PDB file with one MODEL, atoms N, CA, C and O in Angstrom:
MODEL        1
ATOM      1  N   MET A   1      65.778  82.760  96.706  1.00  0.00           N
ATOM      2  CA  MET A   1      67.170  83.039  96.454  1.00  0.00           C
ATOM      3  C   MET A   1      67.409  82.886  94.954  1.00  0.00           C
ATOM      4  O   MET A   1      66.791  82.054  94.289  1.00  0.00           O
ATOM      5  N   ARG A   2      68.330  83.719  94.435  1.00  0.00           N
ATOM      6  CA  ARG A   2      68.701  83.649  93.027  1.00  0.00           C
ATOM      7  C   ARG A   2      70.152  83.233  92.898  1.00  0.00           C
ATOM      8  O   ARG A   2      70.968  83.485  93.785  1.00  0.00           O
ATOM      9  N   ALA A   3      70.463  82.594  91.784  1.00  0.00           N
ATOM     10  CA  ALA A   3      71.839  82.196  91.498  1.00  0.00           C
ATOM     11  C   ALA A   3      72.075  82.345  90.009  1.00  0.00           C
ATOM     12  O   ALA A   3      71.165  82.152  89.202  1.00  0.00           O
ATOM     13  N   GLY A   4      73.296  82.687  89.654  1.00  0.00           N
ATOM     14  CA  GLY A   4      73.632  82.822  88.250  1.00  0.00           C
ATOM     15  C   GLY A   4      75.125  82.903  88.054  1.00  0.00           C
ATOM     16  O   GLY A   4      75.894  82.778  89.007  1.00  0.00           O
ATOM     17  N   GLY A   5      75.530  83.111  86.830  1.00  0.00           N
ATOM     18  CA  GLY A   5      76.947  83.232  86.525  1.00  0.00           C
ATOM     19  C   GLY A   5      77.454  82.029  85.770  1.00  0.00           C
ATOM     20  O   GLY A   5      76.717  81.073  85.529  1.00  0.00           O
ATOM     21  N   PRO A   6      78.745  82.084  85.390  1.00  0.00           N
ATOM     22  CA  PRO A   6      79.321  81.020  84.560  1.00  0.00           C
ATOM     23  C   PRO A   6      79.254  79.636  85.196  1.00  0.00           C
ATOM     24  O   PRO A   6      78.925  78.662  84.518  1.00  0.00           O
ATOM     25  N   ALA A   7      79.556  79.535  86.471  1.00  0.00           N
ATOM     26  CA  ALA A   7      79.557  78.213  87.113  1.00  0.00           C
ATOM     27  C   ALA A   7      78.147  77.637  87.168  1.00  0.00           C
ATOM     28  O   ALA A   7      77.952  76.443  86.939  1.00  0.00           O
ATOM     29  N   VAL A   8      77.179  78.469  87.465  1.00  0.00           N
ATOM     30  CA  VAL A   8      75.796  77.992  87.527  1.00  0.00           C
ATOM     31  C   VAL A   8      75.315  77.568  86.149  1.00  0.00           C
ATOM     32  O   VAL A   8      74.572  76.594  86.031  1.00  0.00           O
ATOM     33  N   SER A   9      75.723  78.280  85.104  1.00  0.00           N
ATOM     34  CA  SER A   9      75.283  77.908  83.761  1.00  0.00           C
ATOM     35  C   SER A   9      75.887  76.578  83.313  1.00  0.00           C
ATOM     36  O   SER A   9      75.313  75.894  82.466  1.00  0.00           O
ATOM     37  N   LEU A  10      77.041  76.206  83.875  1.00  0.00           N
ATOM     38  CA  LEU A  10      77.651  74.917  83.533  1.00  0.00           C
ATOM     39  C   LEU A  10      76.924  73.747  84.177  1.00  0.00           C
ATOM     40  O   LEU A  10      76.787  72.682  83.574  1.00  0.00           O
ATOM     41  N   MET A  11      76.453  73.951  85.419  1.00  0.00           N
ATOM     42  CA  MET A  11      75.807  72.865  86.151  1.00  0.00           C
ATOM     43  C   MET A  11      74.554  73.384  86.860  1.00  0.00           C
ATOM     44  O   MET A  11      74.505  73.388  88.090  1.00  0.00           O
ATOM     45  N   PRO A  12      73.555  73.815  86.117  1.00  0.00           N
ATOM     46  CA  PRO A  12      72.380  74.400  86.751  1.00  0.00           C
ATOM     47  C   PRO A  12      71.619  73.425  87.643  1.00  0.00           C
ATOM     48  O   PRO A  12      70.932  73.842  88.576  1.00  0.00           O
ATOM     49  N   GLU A  13      71.736  72.146  87.364  1.00  0.00           N
ATOM     50  CA  GLU A  13      71.017  71.157  88.175  1.00  0.00           C
ATOM     51  C   GLU A  13      71.459  71.160  89.640  1.00  0.00           C
ATOM     52  O   GLU A  13      70.711  70.712  90.508  1.00  0.00           O
ATOM     53  N   MET A  14      72.652  71.655  89.920  1.00  0.00           N
ATOM     54  CA  MET A  14      73.161  71.681  91.298  1.00  0.00           C
ATOM     55  C   MET A  14      72.351  72.621  92.191  1.00  0.00           C
ATOM     56  O   MET A  14      72.225  72.379  93.391  1.00  0.00           O
ATOM     57  N   LEU A  15      71.801  73.692  91.612  1.00  0.00           N
ATOM     58  CA  LEU A  15      71.064  74.673  92.407  1.00  0.00           C
ATOM     59  C   LEU A  15      69.591  74.769  92.033  1.00  0.00           C
ATOM     60  O   LEU A  15      68.850  75.538  92.645  1.00  0.00           O
ATOM     61  N   ALA A  16      69.161  74.013  91.051  1.00  0.00           N
ATOM     62  CA  ALA A  16      67.792  74.146  90.542  1.00  0.00           C
ATOM     63  C   ALA A  16      66.741  73.953  91.630  1.00  0.00           C
ATOM     64  O   ALA A  16      65.685  74.582  91.577  1.00  0.00           O
ATOM     65  N   ASP A  17      67.007  73.100  92.610  1.00  0.00           N
ATOM     66  CA  ASP A  17      66.022  72.822  93.660  1.00  0.00           C
ATOM     67  C   ASP A  17      65.997  73.878  94.755  1.00  0.00           C
ATOM     68  O   ASP A  17      65.036  73.942  95.521  1.00  0.00           O
ATOM     69  N   VAL A  18      67.026  74.703  94.845  1.00  0.00           N
ATOM     70  CA  VAL A  18      67.105  75.644  95.971  1.00  0.00           C
ATOM     71  C   VAL A  18      67.150  77.105  95.562  1.00  0.00           C
ATOM     72  O   VAL A  18      67.104  77.978  96.428  1.00  0.00           O
ATOM     73  N   ALA A  19      67.238  77.401  94.265  1.00  0.00           N
ATOM     74  CA  ALA A  19      67.366  78.792  93.845  1.00  0.00           C
ATOM     75  C   ALA A  19      66.691  79.021  92.510  1.00  0.00           C
ATOM     76  O   ALA A  19      66.527  78.103  91.706  1.00  0.00           O
ATOM     77  N   GLU A  20      66.302  80.272  92.290  1.00  0.00           N
ATOM     78  CA  GLU A  20      65.823  80.701  90.981  1.00  0.00           C
ATOM     79  C   GLU A  20      67.060  81.014  90.158  1.00  0.00           C
ATOM     80  O   GLU A  20      67.888  81.822  90.579  1.00  0.00           O
ATOM     81  N   LEU A  21      67.204  80.394  88.998  1.00  0.00           N
ATOM     82  CA  LEU A  21      68.418  80.537  88.211  1.00  0.00           C
ATOM     83  C   LEU A  21      68.271  81.630  87.165  1.00  0.00           C
ATOM     84  O   LEU A  21      67.212  81.799  86.562  1.00  0.00           O
ATOM     85  N   GLY A  22      69.368  82.375  86.962  1.00  0.00           N
ATOM     86  CA  GLY A  22      69.405  83.419  85.939  1.00  0.00           C
ATOM     87  C   GLY A  22      68.811  84.717  86.425  1.00  0.00           C
ATOM     88  O   GLY A  22      68.585  84.905  87.620  1.00  0.00           O
ATOM     89  N   GLY A  23      68.563  85.603  85.495  1.00  0.00           N
ATOM     90  CA  GLY A  23      68.009  86.903  85.842  1.00  0.00           C
ATOM     91  C   GLY A  23      69.089  87.869  86.296  1.00  0.00           C
ATOM     92  O   GLY A  23      70.274  87.538  86.306  1.00  0.00           O
ATOM     93  N   GLU A  24      68.669  89.047  86.666  1.00  0.00           N
ATOM     94  CA  GLU A  24      69.593  90.096  87.112  1.00  0.00           C
ATOM     95  C   GLU A  24      69.623  90.161  88.627  1.00  0.00           C
ATOM     96  O   GLU A  24      68.582  90.084  89.280  1.00  0.00           O
ATOM     97  N   VAL A  25      70.808  90.302  89.180  1.00  0.00           N
ATOM     98  CA  VAL A  25      70.991  90.443  90.617  1.00  0.00           C
ATOM     99  C   VAL A  25      71.964  91.584  90.848  1.00  0.00           C
ATOM    100  O   VAL A  25      73.043  91.608  90.256  1.00  0.00           O
ATOM    101  N   ASP A  26      71.594  92.527  91.700  1.00  0.00           N
ATOM    102  CA  ASP A  26      72.489  93.632  92.028  1.00  0.00           C
ATOM    103  C   ASP A  26      73.371  93.184  93.200  1.00  0.00           C
ATOM    104  O   ASP A  26      73.103  93.524  94.353  1.00  0.00           O
ATOM    105  N   ALA A  27      74.426  92.416  92.893  1.00  0.00           N
ATOM    106  CA  ALA A  27      75.242  91.776  93.924  1.00  0.00           C
ATOM    107  C   ALA A  27      76.318  92.681  94.507  1.00  0.00           C
ATOM    108  O   ALA A  27      76.750  92.453  95.637  1.00  0.00           O
ATOM    109  N   LEU A  28      76.764  93.694  93.781  1.00  0.00           N
ATOM    110  CA  LEU A  28      77.882  94.510  94.266  1.00  0.00           C
ATOM    111  C   LEU A  28      77.667  95.115  95.647  1.00  0.00           C
ATOM    112  O   LEU A  28      78.602  95.103  96.448  1.00  0.00           O
ATOM    113  N   PRO A  29      76.487  95.643  95.973  1.00  0.00           N
ATOM    114  CA  PRO A  29      76.324  96.187  97.323  1.00  0.00           C
ATOM    115  C   PRO A  29      76.478  95.143  98.427  1.00  0.00           C
ATOM    116  O   PRO A  29      76.760  95.488  99.575  1.00  0.00           O
ATOM    117  N   ARG A  30      76.294  93.877  98.087  1.00  0.00           N
ATOM    118  CA  ARG A  30      76.396  92.804  99.085  1.00  0.00           C
ATOM    119  C   ARG A  30      77.756  92.099  99.061  1.00  0.00           C
ATOM    120  O   ARG A  30      77.986  91.154  99.814  1.00  0.00           O
ATOM    121  N   HIS A  31      78.642  92.563  98.199  1.00  0.00           N
ATOM    122  CA  HIS A  31      79.919  91.880  98.023  1.00  0.00           C
ATOM    123  C   HIS A  31      80.827  92.033  99.244  1.00  0.00           C
ATOM    124  O   HIS A  31      80.910  93.109  99.836  1.00  0.00           O
ATOM    125  N   ASN A  32      81.495  90.964  99.607  1.00  0.00           N
ATOM    126  CA  ASN A  32      82.456  90.963 100.704  1.00  0.00           C
ATOM    127  C   ASN A  32      83.825  91.350 100.144  1.00  0.00           C
ATOM    128  O   ASN A  32      84.386  90.589  99.356  1.00  0.00           O
ATOM    129  N   PRO A  33      84.382  92.498 100.520  1.00  0.00           N
ATOM    130  CA  PRO A  33      85.669  92.916  99.961  1.00  0.00           C
ATOM    131  C   PRO A  33      86.836  92.018 100.365  1.00  0.00           C
ATOM    132  O   PRO A  33      87.902  92.093  99.754  1.00  0.00           O
ATOM    133  N   MET A  34      86.659  91.175 101.375  1.00  0.00           N
ATOM    134  CA  MET A  34      87.718  90.259 101.799  1.00  0.00           C
ATOM    135  C   MET A  34      87.589  88.887 101.127  1.00  0.00           C
ATOM    136  O   MET A  34      88.344  87.968 101.445  1.00  0.00           O
ATOM    137  N   ALA A  35      86.640  88.747 100.205  1.00  0.00           N
ATOM    138  CA  ALA A  35      86.423  87.467  99.539  1.00  0.00           C
ATOM    139  C   ALA A  35      87.554  87.173  98.563  1.00  0.00           C
ATOM    140  O   ALA A  35      88.287  88.072  98.151  1.00  0.00           O
ATOM    141  N   THR A  36      87.681  85.901  98.201  1.00  0.00           N
ATOM    142  CA  THR A  36      88.687  85.477  97.236  1.00  0.00           C
ATOM    143  C   THR A  36      88.199  85.774  95.823  1.00  0.00           C
ATOM    144  O   THR A  36      87.054  85.483  95.479  1.00  0.00           O
ATOM    145  N   PHE A  37      89.070  86.353  95.014  1.00  0.00           N
ATOM    146  CA  PHE A  37      88.801  86.593  93.603  1.00  0.00           C
ATOM    147  C   PHE A  37      89.760  85.706  92.817  1.00  0.00           C
ATOM    148  O   PHE A  37      90.924  85.576  93.197  1.00  0.00           O
ATOM    149  N   THR A  38      89.304  85.102  91.745  1.00  0.00           N
ATOM    150  CA  THR A  38      90.219  84.294  90.949  1.00  0.00           C
ATOM    151  C   THR A  38      91.280  85.170  90.300  1.00  0.00           C
ATOM    152  O   THR A  38      92.372  84.689  89.999  1.00  0.00           O
ATOM    153  N   THR A  39      90.984  86.433  90.083  1.00  0.00           N
ATOM    154  CA  THR A  39      91.962  87.321  89.461  1.00  0.00           C
ATOM    155  C   THR A  39      92.949  87.899  90.464  1.00  0.00           C
ATOM    156  O   THR A  39      93.975  88.452  90.068  1.00  0.00           O
ATOM    157  N   ARG A  40      92.661  87.781  91.743  1.00  0.00           N
ATOM    158  CA  ARG A  40      93.506  88.399  92.762  1.00  0.00           C
ATOM    159  C   ARG A  40      94.090  87.383  93.730  1.00  0.00           C
ATOM    160  O   ARG A  40      95.142  87.625  94.321  1.00  0.00           O
ATOM    161  N   GLY A  41      93.432  86.270  93.894  1.00  0.00           N
ATOM    162  CA  GLY A  41      93.889  85.289  94.862  1.00  0.00           C
ATOM    163  C   GLY A  41      93.344  85.604  96.238  1.00  0.00           C
ATOM    164  O   GLY A  41      92.681  86.622  96.433  1.00  0.00           O
ATOM    165  N   CYS A  42      93.613  84.757  97.162  1.00  0.00           N
ATOM    166  CA  CYS A  42      93.118  84.920  98.527  1.00  0.00           C
ATOM    167  C   CYS A  42      93.893  86.017  99.240  1.00  0.00           C
ATOM    168  O   CYS A  42      95.124  86.021  99.235  1.00  0.00           O
ATOM    169  N   VAL A  43      93.173  86.943  99.850  1.00  0.00           N
ATOM    170  CA  VAL A  43      93.837  88.049 100.544  1.00  0.00           C
ATOM    171  C   VAL A  43      94.543  87.577 101.809  1.00  0.00           C
ATOM    172  O   VAL A  43      95.336  88.317 102.390  1.00  0.00           O
ATOM    173  N   ARG A  44      94.261  86.362 102.234  1.00  0.00           N
ATOM    174  CA  ARG A  44      94.883  85.849 103.460  1.00  0.00           C
ATOM    175  C   ARG A  44      96.094  84.953 103.200  1.00  0.00           C
ATOM    176  O   ARG A  44      96.713  84.466 104.147  1.00  0.00           O
ATOM    177  N   GLN A  45      96.437  84.731 101.940  1.00  0.00           N
ATOM    178  CA  GLN A  45      97.595  83.883 101.635  1.00  0.00           C
ATOM    179  C   GLN A  45      98.889  84.605 101.985  1.00  0.00           C
ATOM    180  O   GLN A  45      99.005  85.820 101.829  1.00  0.00           O
ATOM    181  N   ASP A  46      99.834  83.849 102.448  1.00  0.00           N
ATOM    182  CA  ASP A  46     101.139  84.454 102.686  1.00  0.00           C
ATOM    183  C   ASP A  46     102.076  84.140 101.519  1.00  0.00           C
ATOM    184  O   ASP A  46     101.791  83.272 100.694  1.00  0.00           O
ATOM    185  N   GLU A  47     103.174  84.845 101.468  1.00  0.00           N
ATOM    186  CA  GLU A  47     104.140  84.736 100.363  1.00  0.00           C
ATOM    187  C   GLU A  47     104.621  83.301 100.152  1.00  0.00           C
ATOM    188  O   GLU A  47     104.710  82.837  99.015  1.00  0.00           O
ATOM    189  N   ARG A  48     104.929  82.603 101.237  1.00  0.00           N
ATOM    190  CA  ARG A  48     105.467  81.246 101.126  1.00  0.00           C
ATOM    191  C   ARG A  48     104.459  80.301 100.468  1.00  0.00           C
ATOM    192  O   ARG A  48     104.822  79.507  99.601  1.00  0.00           O
ATOM    193  N   LEU A  49     103.218  80.390 100.876  1.00  0.00           N
ATOM    194  CA  LEU A  49     102.183  79.537 100.300  1.00  0.00           C
ATOM    195  C   LEU A  49     101.994  79.868  98.821  1.00  0.00           C
ATOM    196  O   LEU A  49     101.867  78.967  97.993  1.00  0.00           O
ATOM    197  N   TRP A  50     101.976  81.149  98.495  1.00  0.00           N
ATOM    198  CA  TRP A  50     101.811  81.581  97.103  1.00  0.00           C
ATOM    199  C   TRP A  50     102.936  81.021  96.244  1.00  0.00           C
ATOM    200  O   TRP A  50     102.684  80.515  95.150  1.00  0.00           O
ATOM    201  N   GLN A  51     104.170  81.104  96.723  1.00  0.00           N
ATOM    202  CA  GLN A  51     105.311  80.588  95.968  1.00  0.00           C
ATOM    203  C   GLN A  51     105.230  79.067  95.822  1.00  0.00           C
ATOM    204  O   GLN A  51     105.618  78.521  94.789  1.00  0.00           O
ATOM    205  N   GLN A  52     104.733  78.388  96.842  1.00  0.00           N
ATOM    206  CA  GLN A  52     104.583  76.935  96.771  1.00  0.00           C
ATOM    207  C   GLN A  52     103.548  76.550  95.723  1.00  0.00           C
ATOM    208  O   GLN A  52     103.747  75.596  94.971  1.00  0.00           O
ATOM    209  N   VAL A  53     102.451  77.284  95.672  1.00  0.00           N
ATOM    210  CA  VAL A  53     101.420  77.019  94.664  1.00  0.00           C
ATOM    211  C   VAL A  53     102.004  77.203  93.264  1.00  0.00           C
ATOM    212  O   VAL A  53     101.767  76.374  92.385  1.00  0.00           O
ATOM    213  N   LEU A  54     102.756  78.269  93.048  1.00  0.00           N
ATOM    214  CA  LEU A  54     103.381  78.500  91.748  1.00  0.00           C
ATOM    215  C   LEU A  54     104.348  77.373  91.393  1.00  0.00           C
ATOM    216  O   LEU A  54     104.354  76.887  90.262  1.00  0.00           O
ATOM    217  N   SER A  55     105.155  76.965  92.354  1.00  0.00           N
ATOM    218  CA  SER A  55     106.120  75.897  92.117  1.00  0.00           C
ATOM    219  C   SER A  55     105.407  74.583  91.768  1.00  0.00           C
ATOM    220  O   SER A  55     105.798  73.891  90.829  1.00  0.00           O
ATOM    221  N   ASP A  56     104.376  74.252  92.517  1.00  0.00           N
ATOM    222  CA  ASP A  56     103.614  73.025  92.249  1.00  0.00           C
ATOM    223  C   ASP A  56     102.975  73.071  90.864  1.00  0.00           C
ATOM    224  O   ASP A  56     102.951  72.066  90.152  1.00  0.00           O
ATOM    225  N   THR A  57     102.463  74.228  90.488  1.00  0.00           N
ATOM    226  CA  THR A  57     101.831  74.378  89.179  1.00  0.00           C
ATOM    227  C   THR A  57     102.857  74.222  88.066  1.00  0.00           C
ATOM    228  O   THR A  57     102.595  73.546  87.071  1.00  0.00           O
ATOM    229  N   ARG A  58     104.021  74.842  88.224  1.00  0.00           N
ATOM    230  CA  ARG A  58     105.084  74.689  87.215  1.00  0.00           C
ATOM    231  C   ARG A  58     105.492  73.230  87.078  1.00  0.00           C
ATOM    232  O   ARG A  58     105.659  72.729  85.966  1.00  0.00           O
ATOM    233  N   ASN A  59     105.652  72.552  88.198  1.00  0.00           N
ATOM    234  CA  ASN A  59     106.045  71.140  88.153  1.00  0.00           C
ATOM    235  C   ASN A  59     105.002  70.294  87.439  1.00  0.00           C
ATOM    236  O   ASN A  59     105.341  69.443  86.616  1.00  0.00           O
ATOM    237  N   ARG A  60     103.740  70.528  87.754  1.00  0.00           N
ATOM    238  CA  ARG A  60     102.669  69.747  87.130  1.00  0.00           C
ATOM    239  C   ARG A  60     102.602  70.027  85.629  1.00  0.00           C
ATOM    240  O   ARG A  60     102.424  69.107  84.831  1.00  0.00           O
ATOM    241  N   LEU A  61     102.744  71.288  85.249  1.00  0.00           N
ATOM    242  CA  LEU A  61     102.738  71.618  83.824  1.00  0.00           C
ATOM    243  C   LEU A  61     103.927  70.981  83.105  1.00  0.00           C
ATOM    244  O   LEU A  61     103.805  70.565  81.953  1.00  0.00           O
ATOM    245  N   GLY A  62     105.061  70.906  83.774  1.00  0.00           N
ATOM    246  CA  GLY A  62     106.216  70.232  83.185  1.00  0.00           C
ATOM    247  C   GLY A  62     105.927  68.769  82.921  1.00  0.00           C
ATOM    248  O   GLY A  62     106.323  68.227  81.889  1.00  0.00           O
ATOM    249  N   GLN A  63     105.238  68.128  83.855  1.00  0.00           N
ATOM    250  CA  GLN A  63     104.853  66.728  83.668  1.00  0.00           C
ATOM    251  C   GLN A  63     103.887  66.578  82.496  1.00  0.00           C
ATOM    252  O   GLN A  63     103.988  65.631  81.716  1.00  0.00           O
ATOM    253  N   ILE A  64     102.968  67.501  82.380  1.00  0.00           N
ATOM    254  CA  ILE A  64     102.008  67.463  81.271  1.00  0.00           C
ATOM    255  C   ILE A  64     102.738  67.636  79.941  1.00  0.00           C
ATOM    256  O   ILE A  64     102.451  66.926  78.977  1.00  0.00           O
ATOM    257  N   ALA A  65     103.684  68.580  79.888  1.00  0.00           N
ATOM    258  CA  ALA A  65     104.452  68.802  78.652  1.00  0.00           C
ATOM    259  C   ALA A  65     105.213  67.552  78.259  1.00  0.00           C
ATOM    260  O   ALA A  65     105.275  67.213  77.078  1.00  0.00           O
ATOM    261  N   THR A  66     105.792  66.863  79.225  1.00  0.00           N
ATOM    262  CA  THR A  66     106.534  65.634  78.942  1.00  0.00           C
ATOM    263  C   THR A  66     105.621  64.576  78.335  1.00  0.00           C
ATOM    264  O   THR A  66     106.002  63.888  77.388  1.00  0.00           O
ATOM    265  N   ARG A  67     104.419  64.448  78.882  1.00  0.00           N
ATOM    266  CA  ARG A  67     103.479  63.464  78.332  1.00  0.00           C
ATOM    267  C   ARG A  67     103.016  63.851  76.931  1.00  0.00           C
ATOM    268  O   ARG A  67     102.912  62.996  76.051  1.00  0.00           O
ATOM    269  N   LEU A  68     102.739  65.141  76.724  1.00  0.00           N
ATOM    270  CA  LEU A  68     102.316  65.593  75.398  1.00  0.00           C
ATOM    271  C   LEU A  68     103.400  65.333  74.359  1.00  0.00           C
ATOM    272  O   LEU A  68     103.096  64.974  73.222  1.00  0.00           O
ATOM    273  N   ALA A  69     104.656  65.512  74.740  1.00  0.00           N
ATOM    274  CA  ALA A  69     105.775  65.366  73.803  1.00  0.00           C
ATOM    275  C   ALA A  69     105.937  63.923  73.321  1.00  0.00           C
ATOM    276  O   ALA A  69     106.617  63.678  72.325  1.00  0.00           O
ATOM    277  N   GLN A  70     105.324  62.977  74.010  1.00  0.00           N
ATOM    278  CA  GLN A  70     105.423  61.581  73.612  1.00  0.00           C
ATOM    279  C   GLN A  70     104.659  61.288  72.322  1.00  0.00           C
ATOM    280  O   GLN A  70     104.890  60.265  71.677  1.00  0.00           O
ATOM    281  N   TYR A  71     103.748  62.188  71.949  1.00  0.00           N
ATOM    282  CA  TYR A  71     102.919  61.994  70.766  1.00  0.00           C
ATOM    283  C   TYR A  71     103.254  63.067  69.741  1.00  0.00           C
ATOM    284  O   TYR A  71     103.139  64.261  70.014  1.00  0.00           O
ATOM    285  N   GLU A  72     103.664  62.633  68.572  1.00  0.00           N
ATOM    286  CA  GLU A  72     104.142  63.563  67.547  1.00  0.00           C
ATOM    287  C   GLU A  72     103.122  64.659  67.245  1.00  0.00           C
ATOM    288  O   GLU A  72     103.480  65.831  67.126  1.00  0.00           O
ATOM    289  N   GLU A  73     101.866  64.278  67.122  1.00  0.00           N
ATOM    290  CA  GLU A  73     100.851  65.272  66.767  1.00  0.00           C
ATOM    291  C   GLU A  73     100.573  66.278  67.891  1.00  0.00           C
ATOM    292  O   GLU A  73      99.985  67.332  67.646  1.00  0.00           O
ATOM    293  N   LEU A  74     100.990  65.959  69.112  1.00  0.00           N
ATOM    294  CA  LEU A  74     100.766  66.857  70.249  1.00  0.00           C
ATOM    295  C   LEU A  74     102.010  67.659  70.638  1.00  0.00           C
ATOM    296  O   LEU A  74     101.964  68.448  71.581  1.00  0.00           O
ATOM    297  N   GLN A  75     103.114  67.465  69.924  1.00  0.00           N
ATOM    298  CA  GLN A  75     104.343  68.167  70.276  1.00  0.00           C
ATOM    299  C   GLN A  75     104.229  69.684  70.247  1.00  0.00           C
ATOM    300  O   GLN A  75     104.849  70.338  71.085  1.00  0.00           O
ATOM    301  N   PRO A  76     103.466  70.287  69.322  1.00  0.00           N
ATOM    302  CA  PRO A  76     103.319  71.750  69.387  1.00  0.00           C
ATOM    303  C   PRO A  76     102.709  72.219  70.713  1.00  0.00           C
ATOM    304  O   PRO A  76     103.059  73.286  71.218  1.00  0.00           O
ATOM    305  N   TYR A  77     101.802  71.420  71.269  1.00  0.00           N
ATOM    306  CA  TYR A  77     101.206  71.763  72.557  1.00  0.00           C
ATOM    307  C   TYR A  77     102.236  71.631  73.678  1.00  0.00           C
ATOM    308  O   TYR A  77     102.257  72.436  74.610  1.00  0.00           O
ATOM    309  N   ALA A  78     103.079  70.622  73.580  1.00  0.00           N
ATOM    310  CA  ALA A  78     104.130  70.443  74.575  1.00  0.00           C
ATOM    311  C   ALA A  78     105.066  71.638  74.580  1.00  0.00           C
ATOM    312  O   ALA A  78     105.475  72.112  75.640  1.00  0.00           O
ATOM    313  N   VAL A  79     105.403  72.124  73.395  1.00  0.00           N
ATOM    314  CA  VAL A  79     106.276  73.299  73.289  1.00  0.00           C
ATOM    315  C   VAL A  79     105.620  74.506  73.955  1.00  0.00           C
ATOM    316  O   VAL A  79     106.266  75.235  74.708  1.00  0.00           O
ATOM    317  N   ARG A  80     104.324  74.712  73.671  1.00  0.00           N
ATOM    318  CA  ARG A  80     103.636  75.869  74.262  1.00  0.00           C
ATOM    319  C   ARG A  80     103.537  75.743  75.772  1.00  0.00           C
ATOM    320  O   ARG A  80     103.709  76.738  76.477  1.00  0.00           O
ATOM    321  N   VAL A  81     103.269  74.563  76.284  1.00  0.00           N
ATOM    322  CA  VAL A  81     103.185  74.375  77.736  1.00  0.00           C
ATOM    323  C   VAL A  81     104.542  74.683  78.375  1.00  0.00           C
ATOM    324  O   VAL A  81     104.598  75.304  79.436  1.00  0.00           O
ATOM    325  N   ARG A  82     105.631  74.254  77.737  1.00  0.00           N
ATOM    326  CA  ARG A  82     106.961  74.567  78.275  1.00  0.00           C
ATOM    327  C   ARG A  82     107.224  76.075  78.261  1.00  0.00           C
ATOM    328  O   ARG A  82     107.850  76.608  79.177  1.00  0.00           O
ATOM    329  N   GLU A  83     106.743  76.762  77.215  1.00  0.00           N
ATOM    330  CA  GLU A  83     106.880  78.221  77.161  1.00  0.00           C
ATOM    331  C   GLU A  83     106.125  78.870  78.324  1.00  0.00           C
ATOM    332  O   GLU A  83     106.614  79.818  78.938  1.00  0.00           O
ATOM    333  N   ILE A  84     104.942  78.355  78.617  1.00  0.00           N
ATOM    334  CA  ILE A  84     104.163  78.888  79.732  1.00  0.00           C
ATOM    335  C   ILE A  84     104.901  78.684  81.044  1.00  0.00           C
ATOM    336  O   ILE A  84     104.932  79.580  81.887  1.00  0.00           O
ATOM    337  N   VAL A  85     105.500  77.501  81.221  1.00  0.00           N
ATOM    338  CA  VAL A  85     106.270  77.234  82.440  1.00  0.00           C
ATOM    339  C   VAL A  85     107.399  78.252  82.576  1.00  0.00           C
ATOM    340  O   VAL A  85     107.644  78.764  83.668  1.00  0.00           O
ATOM    341  N   GLU A  86     108.082  78.545  81.484  1.00  0.00           N
ATOM    342  CA  GLU A  86     109.168  79.534  81.528  1.00  0.00           C
ATOM    343  C   GLU A  86     108.628  80.923  81.860  1.00  0.00           C
ATOM    344  O   GLU A  86     109.247  81.664  82.623  1.00  0.00           O
ATOM    345  N   GLU A  87     107.476  81.276  81.289  1.00  0.00           N
ATOM    346  CA  GLU A  87     106.865  82.567  81.611  1.00  0.00           C
ATOM    347  C   GLU A  87     106.525  82.646  83.094  1.00  0.00           C
ATOM    348  O   GLU A  87     106.612  83.713  83.702  1.00  0.00           O
ATOM    349  N   MET A  88     106.141  81.518  83.669  1.00  0.00           N
ATOM    350  CA  MET A  88     105.780  81.496  85.092  1.00  0.00           C
ATOM    351  C   MET A  88     106.999  81.687  85.995  1.00  0.00           C
ATOM    352  O   MET A  88     106.844  81.980  87.180  1.00  0.00           O
ATOM    353  N   ARG A  89     108.192  81.526  85.459  1.00  0.00           N
ATOM    354  CA  ARG A  89     109.404  81.730  86.254  1.00  0.00           C
ATOM    355  C   ARG A  89     109.745  83.212  86.417  1.00  0.00           C
ATOM    356  O   ARG A  89     110.581  83.574  87.244  1.00  0.00           O
ATOM    357  N   GLN A  90     109.091  84.065  85.624  1.00  0.00           N
ATOM    358  CA  GLN A  90     109.324  85.509  85.728  1.00  0.00           C
ATOM    359  C   GLN A  90     108.736  86.011  87.035  1.00  0.00           C
ATOM    360  O   GLN A  90     107.693  85.526  87.472  1.00  0.00           O
ATOM    361  N   PRO A  91     109.396  86.981  87.666  1.00  0.00           N
ATOM    362  CA  PRO A  91     108.868  87.522  88.924  1.00  0.00           C
ATOM    363  C   PRO A  91     107.471  88.123  88.725  1.00  0.00           C
ATOM    364  O   PRO A  91     107.189  88.764  87.713  1.00  0.00           O
ATOM    365  N   ILE A  92     106.624  87.901  89.700  1.00  0.00           N
ATOM    366  CA  ILE A  92     105.289  88.479  89.661  1.00  0.00           C
ATOM    367  C   ILE A  92     104.991  89.166  90.986  1.00  0.00           C
ATOM    368  O   ILE A  92     105.638  88.896  91.998  1.00  0.00           O
ATOM    369  N   ALA A  93     104.026  90.037  90.969  1.00  0.00           N
ATOM    370  CA  ALA A  93     103.597  90.695  92.197  1.00  0.00           C
ATOM    371  C   ALA A  93     102.673  89.741  92.930  1.00  0.00           C
ATOM    372  O   ALA A  93     101.676  89.289  92.366  1.00  0.00           O
ATOM    373  N   VAL A  94     102.984  89.430  94.166  1.00  0.00           N
ATOM    374  CA  VAL A  94     102.165  88.559  94.974  1.00  0.00           C
ATOM    375  C   VAL A  94     101.045  89.393  95.582  1.00  0.00           C
ATOM    376  O   VAL A  94     101.306  90.471  96.117  1.00  0.00           O
ATOM    377  N   PRO A  95      99.789  88.911  95.511  1.00  0.00           N
ATOM    378  CA  PRO A  95      98.686  89.690  96.089  1.00  0.00           C
ATOM    379  C   PRO A  95      98.942  90.003  97.558  1.00  0.00           C
ATOM    380  O   PRO A  95      99.435  89.163  98.311  1.00  0.00           O
ATOM    381  N   ALA A  96      98.606  91.195  97.939  1.00  0.00           N
ATOM    382  CA  ALA A  96      98.782  91.611  99.344  1.00  0.00           C
ATOM    383  C   ALA A  96      97.709  91.056 100.228  1.00  0.00           C
ATOM    384  O   ALA A  96      97.709  91.308 101.433  1.00  0.00           O
TER     385      ALA A  96
ENDMDL
END
């Protein structure tokens, strides 16, 4: 078996005993079209769950911004995190 990609390159020791690492693999013909993509999200998620994930993420980022703002040298990062939270409030297309 072969394994590769960004995650494997970060922690190759996790698969070193069970797979040949790196090299070329023609994976597209074997790809599952119902699989989860980080760019698309899970095809089985419903709207309510998706909105809850967004809400939880906004809340957590707000907490992070508050902590960053406590340190003068990190305040520019706090401002940017708050801007991201506001951008996340814009309507988005939920994956089908």
